C-alpha positions as CSV (number, residue, x, y, z in Angstrom):
1,M,132.4,47.3,56.4
2,K,129.0,45.8,55.4
3,N,129.4,42.4,53.7
4,E,126.8,43.2,51.0
5,L,129.0,45.9,49.4
6,K,129.1,45.3,45.6
7,I,130.7,47.2,42.7
8,T,127.3,47.8,41.1
9,D,123.7,46.8,41.5
10,T,123.5,43.2,40.0
11,S,120.1,44.1,38.5
12,I,121.7,46.8,36.5
13,E,124.5,44.5,35.4
14,E,121.9,41.9,34.2
15,K,119.8,44.5,32.5
16,I,122.8,45.7,30.5
17,K,123.7,42.1,29.6
18,R,120.1,41.5,28.3
19,E,120.3,44.7,26.2
20,L,123.5,43.6,24.6
21,K,122.0,40.1,23.8
22,A,119.1,41.8,22.1
23,K,121.1,42.2,19.0
24,P,122.4,39.1,17.2
25,G,126.1,38.6,16.8
26,S,129.0,40.1,18.7
27,E,129.5,43.4,16.9
28,R,127.5,45.5,19.4
29,D,129.2,43.6,22.3
30,R,132.6,44.7,21.0
31,I,131.4,48.3,20.3
32,F,129.8,48.7,23.7
33,S,132.9,47.3,25.4
34,K,134.8,50.3,23.9
35,F,132.0,52.5,25.1
36,F,132.2,51.3,28.7
37,G,136.0,51.6,28.7
38,A,135.7,55.2,27.5
39,A,132.9,56.0,30.0
40,L,134.8,54.5,33.0
41,G,138.1,55.9,31.9
42,G,136.6,59.4,32.0
43,I,135.9,59.2,35.7
44,P,139.1,59.5,37.8
45,W,138.0,57.7,41.0
46,V,136.6,54.6,39.4
47,G,139.9,52.8,39.2
48,G,140.8,53.5,42.9
49,F,137.3,52.4,43.9
50,L,137.7,49.0,42.2
51,N,141.1,48.6,43.6
52,I,139.9,49.2,47.1
53,L,137.1,46.7,46.7
54,T,139.7,44.1,45.7
55,D,141.8,45.0,48.7
56,L,138.8,44.4,51.0
57,H,139.1,40.6,50.3
58,F,142.6,40.6,51.8
59,D,142.6,43.3,54.4
60,D,140.0,43.0,57.2
61,Q,141.5,45.8,59.2
62,S,140.2,48.3,56.7
63,K,136.7,47.5,57.8
64,N,137.4,49.2,61.1
65,N,138.2,52.5,59.5
66,L,135.1,54.7,59.7
67,L,136.3,57.2,57.1
68,Y,137.3,54.4,54.8
69,E,133.8,52.9,55.1
70,K,132.0,56.2,54.5
71,W,134.1,56.8,51.4
72,L,133.2,53.4,50.0
73,E,129.5,53.8,50.8
74,E,129.4,57.2,48.9
75,H,131.2,55.8,45.9
76,Q,129.1,52.7,45.9
77,N,126.1,54.9,45.4
78,K,127.9,56.7,42.7
79,M,128.6,53.4,41.0
80,R,125.0,52.5,41.2
81,L,124.0,55.8,39.5
82,L,126.7,55.3,36.9
83,G,125.4,51.8,36.1
84,E,121.9,53.1,35.7
85,T,123.1,55.8,33.3
86,L,125.1,53.4,31.3
87,Y,122.1,51.1,31.0
88,E,119.8,53.8,29.8
89,V,122.3,54.9,27.2
90,V,122.9,51.3,26.0
91,K,119.2,50.6,25.9
92,K,118.5,53.7,23.7
93,L,121.5,53.2,21.4
94,N,120.6,49.6,20.9
95,E,117.3,50.6,19.4
96,F,119.1,52.1,16.4
97,S,120.1,50.2,13.3
98,E,123.6,48.9,12.7
99,D,124.2,52.0,10.6
100,I,125.5,53.9,13.6
101,N,128.1,51.3,14.6
102,E,130.9,53.1,12.9
103,R,129.9,56.3,14.7
104,L,129.8,54.5,18.1
105,E,133.3,53.1,17.9
106,S,134.9,56.2,16.3
107,E,137.5,58.0,18.4
108,E,135.7,61.2,17.9
109,Y,132.6,59.8,19.6
110,L,134.6,58.1,22.3
111,Q,136.3,61.4,23.2
112,I,132.8,62.9,23.6
113,V,131.9,59.9,25.9
114,R,135.0,60.5,28.1
115,K,134.3,64.2,28.4
116,S,130.6,63.6,29.0
117,F,131.2,61.2,31.9
118,R,133.7,63.6,33.5
119,T,131.0,66.3,33.4
120,W,128.4,63.7,34.6
121,D,130.6,62.9,37.6
122,N,130.8,66.6,38.5
123,A,127.0,67.1,38.2
124,D,125.3,67.8,41.5
125,T,121.7,66.9,40.5
126,F,119.7,64.2,38.8
127,E,118.4,66.9,36.4
128,K,121.8,67.8,35.1
129,R,122.9,64.2,34.8
130,E,119.8,63.5,32.7
131,L,120.8,66.3,30.3
132,I,124.2,64.8,29.9
133,R,122.7,61.3,29.4
134,K,120.5,62.6,26.6
135,L,123.5,64.3,24.9
136,I,125.6,61.1,25.0
137,T,122.7,59.2,23.4
138,N,121.8,61.8,20.8
139,A,125.5,62.4,19.9
140,G,125.8,58.7,19.1
141,G,122.5,58.3,17.3
142,Q,122.7,61.2,14.9
143,K,125.1,63.8,13.5
144,I,123.5,67.2,13.1
145,V,126.4,69.4,14.3
146,D,130.1,69.0,14.4
147,D,131.7,67.3,17.4
148,D,133.4,70.5,18.3
149,I,129.9,72.0,18.9
150,I,128.9,69.0,21.0
151,R,132.0,69.6,23.2
152,L,130.9,73.2,23.5
153,F,127.5,72.0,24.7
154,L,129.3,69.9,27.3
155,D,131.1,73.0,28.4
156,W,127.7,74.7,28.8
157,L,126.4,71.8,30.9
158,N,129.4,72.2,33.1
159,L,129.2,76.0,33.3
160,Y,125.5,76.7,33.8
161,H,123.3,76.0,36.7
162,E,119.9,74.1,36.6
163,I,118.1,77.4,36.9
164,H,119.8,78.6,33.6
165,F,118.3,75.5,31.9
166,S,114.9,76.4,33.3
167,V,115.1,79.8,31.5
168,I,116.1,78.0,28.3
169,K,113.2,75.6,28.6
170,V,110.7,78.5,29.0
171,I,112.0,80.3,25.9
172,Y,112.0,77.0,23.9
173,Q,108.5,76.1,24.9
174,N,107.1,79.6,24.1
175,Q,109.2,80.2,21.0
176,S,109.7,83.8,22.1
177,A,109.0,85.3,25.5
178,S,109.5,88.6,27.3
179,R,111.4,88.8,30.5
180,G,108.1,89.3,32.3
181,E,106.6,86.1,30.7
182,I,109.8,84.1,31.6
183,W,109.5,85.3,35.2
184,Q,105.8,84.4,35.4
185,E,106.7,80.8,34.2
186,L,109.6,80.5,36.7
187,N,108.2,82.2,39.7
188,G,105.1,84.3,39.2
189,T,105.3,86.4,42.3
190,Y,105.8,90.1,42.5
191,V,109.3,91.2,43.7
192,R,110.9,94.6,44.0
193,E,113.3,95.8,41.3
194,D,116.1,96.1,43.9
195,S,115.5,92.6,45.4
196,M,117.8,89.6,45.3
197,E,115.4,87.8,43.1
198,A,115.5,90.5,40.5
199,D,119.3,90.6,40.6
200,L,119.4,86.8,40.1
201,F,117.0,86.9,37.2
202,K,118.9,89.7,35.4
203,M,122.1,87.7,35.9
204,L,120.5,84.6,34.3
205,I,119.4,86.5,31.3
206,R,122.8,88.2,31.0
207,D,124.7,84.9,31.3
208,L,122.7,83.2,28.6
209,S,122.8,86.3,26.3
210,T,126.5,86.8,26.5
211,G,127.1,83.0,26.3
212,G,125.3,82.9,22.9
213,V,122.4,80.7,24.1
214,I,119.6,83.3,23.8
215,R,119.2,86.7,22.2
216,Q,116.6,89.4,21.8
217,Y,114.2,88.8,18.9
218,R,115.1,90.7,15.8
219,P,113.4,90.2,12.4
220,T,115.6,89.0,9.4
221,D,115.3,89.4,5.7
222,Y,115.2,86.6,3.1
223,Y,119.0,86.1,3.4
224,G,119.0,85.9,7.2
225,N,120.3,89.4,7.7
226,F,119.0,91.2,10.8
227,V,116.8,94.1,9.8
228,K,117.6,97.4,11.4
229,Q,114.8,98.6,13.7
230,K,113.5,102.1,13.7
231,R,113.7,103.6,17.2
232,T,110.6,105.2,18.5
233,K,110.7,107.9,21.1
234,T,108.8,107.0,24.2
235,P,108.0,109.3,27.1
236,S,110.5,109.1,29.9
237,S,109.1,107.4,33.0
238,G,111.8,108.5,35.4
239,T,112.8,104.9,36.2
240,L,115.1,102.4,34.5
241,K,113.8,99.5,32.4
242,S,112.3,96.7,34.6
243,A,114.1,93.4,35.1
244,F,110.7,91.9,34.1
245,D,110.1,94.1,31.0
246,D,107.2,92.9,28.8
247,N,108.2,94.7,25.5
248,E,111.4,92.9,24.3
249,Q,111.1,89.2,23.4
250,Y,113.8,86.6,23.7
251,V,114.5,83.6,21.5
252,L,117.0,80.9,21.3
253,T,120.0,81.4,19.1
254,N,120.6,78.7,16.5
255,L,123.3,77.3,18.8
256,G,120.8,77.4,21.6
257,Q,118.2,75.5,19.5
258,N,120.7,72.7,18.8
259,F,121.7,72.6,22.5
260,V,118.1,72.0,23.4
261,H,117.8,69.3,20.7
262,Y,120.8,67.4,22.0
263,T,120.2,67.8,25.7
264,M,116.5,68.1,26.3
265,N,114.9,65.8,23.7
266,E,114.9,62.1,23.4
267,L,115.5,60.5,20.0
268,S,112.4,58.5,19.2
269,T,113.1,57.1,15.7
270,K,115.7,54.8,14.4
271,I,118.3,55.9,11.8
272,E,117.6,54.1,8.6
């Protein structure tokens, strides 16, 4: 085993310490100690990793076990990524006023932190971990929806693939977009209707539609009721509707809009 193995990158540890010292007094120190406990407690392997590191000081034979060494190297990298994520969250939350202190140490928020880091640990890519990091920060810095909805957003982050989130981003950035426009943003190449790419694209739209994230655009009246559309007869073309149809537009549902707000945007103003 390499002698330089450490629990976390010391630069990350020092950066976190500096962030905590940025606020006078010990209130934030105490609050973030709870936060760290919830974050680490949400990841099953952390305790075993720290115990093994302790054992290394007393058991030199373990250094000769190749599998043992590889496991530690992999989890050392995970601990480094975890430290970086914790630092980014602490840095952002520390920019807010003391008004959010009660929220940060509430059991409701700490439950979200635990579940968020379990989801973070299962994420395969940097992109998904970034979405989770933003949700943790935004859930602590503001209260726009109930915590039950935030937990639903965490379920979505666990359920959907990064390519689902790419579709959501296109619809969000374009306010409303047809399937053809979404495909142009994502890929832009011509493919057959019976191709694997077309099947995948239809699956993405179907998943997000049935999941309540997106829907076809429908006008509403003053009270928010959907207005019934008059159907117009169109000549039959002899083929089914294209996977890349340009007629019907898609928009985010209200749930979908809040999901984007919590996971894809960075809070830039302090709560006063």
